[in-house]
C-alpha positions as CSV (number, residue, x, y, z in Angstrom):
1,M,-17.4,14.5,-5.8
2,A,-15.8,12.2,-3.2
3,K,-12.4,13.0,-1.7
4,Y,-9.8,10.4,-0.8
5,V,-6.7,10.0,1.4
6,V,-3.8,7.6,0.8
7,G,-2.1,5.9,3.8
8,V,1.3,4.2,3.4
9,D,2.8,1.5,5.6
10,G,6.3,0.1,5.1
11,G,7.4,-3.2,6.6
12,T,10.2,-5.7,6.4
13,G,8.9,-7.3,3.2
14,G,7.4,-4.4,1.3
15,I,5.4,-1.2,1.3
16,R,1.6,-1.0,1.1
17,A,-0.7,1.9,0.2
18,G,-4.4,2.1,1.1
19,L,-7.0,4.4,-0.4
20,F,-9.8,5.6,1.8
21,E,-12.8,7.8,1.2
22,I,-12.4,10.8,3.6
23,A,-16.1,11.4,4.5
24,T,-16.8,7.8,5.6
25,G,-13.4,6.2,6.1
26,T,-14.4,3.5,3.7
27,P,-11.5,1.6,2.3
28,V,-11.5,1.8,-1.5
29,G,-8.4,-0.3,-2.4
30,F,-5.0,-1.5,-1.4
31,A,-1.8,-2.2,-3.3
32,D,1.6,-3.4,-2.3
33,T,5.1,-3.6,-3.7
34,P,7.6,-6.1,-2.2
35,Y,11.3,-5.3,-1.7
36,E,14.3,-7.2,-0.6
37,T,15.6,-7.6,2.9
38,T,19.0,-9.1,3.2
39,Y,20.5,-10.7,6.3
40,P,24.3,-10.4,5.9
41,R,25.0,-11.9,9.3
42,P,23.1,-13.2,12.4
43,G,21.1,-10.4,14.0
44,W,21.4,-8.0,11.1
45,A,18.8,-7.0,8.5
46,E,19.5,-4.6,5.7
47,Q,17.2,-2.8,3.2
48,D,18.0,-0.2,0.5
49,P,16.1,3.1,1.2
50,N,15.9,3.6,-2.6
51,D,13.6,0.5,-2.6
52,W,11.4,2.1,0.0
53,W,11.0,5.2,-2.1
54,A,10.4,3.3,-5.4
55,G,8.0,0.9,-3.6
56,M,6.0,3.8,-2.2
57,G,5.7,5.4,-5.6
58,S,4.7,2.2,-7.2
59,S,2.1,1.2,-4.5
60,V,0.5,4.7,-4.5
61,R,0.3,4.8,-8.3
62,K,-1.2,1.3,-8.4
63,V,-3.9,2.0,-5.7
64,L,-4.9,5.3,-7.3
65,A,-5.2,3.7,-10.8
66,R,-7.2,0.8,-9.4
67,G,-9.4,2.7,-6.9
68,V,-10.1,6.0,-8.5
69,G,-8.6,6.4,-11.9
70,G,-9.2,2.9,-13.1
71,G,-12.8,2.7,-11.9
72,R,-12.0,-0.7,-10.5
73,A,-12.5,-0.1,-6.8
74,E,-14.7,-3.1,-6.4
75,E,-11.9,-5.3,-7.4
76,T,-9.5,-4.0,-4.8
77,H,-11.9,-3.3,-2.0
78,K,-11.2,-4.9,1.4
79,S,-13.0,-4.1,4.6
80,L,-10.9,-3.4,7.7
81,D,-12.4,-6.5,9.3
82,D,-10.8,-8.6,6.4
83,L,-7.4,-7.0,7.1
84,R,-7.5,-8.0,10.8
85,R,-7.8,-11.7,9.9
């Protein structure tokens, strides 16, 4: 049985989760959840940390359902080369 690891990356526009097979490093799937960034005045940007937490949970649940639990890994698969473009 294959083993997997989930990586999470948060940015200014949302949070993304990637699912990878541990033995090979092969990406299985990706999911993202956007969140709001507000700009109340010049030079300021604000986000709600609750959105980070909710977005992480949502992205991880989506990528697990698509990649492992949903048996739809082929629909969400992206190679690392595709991500660099």
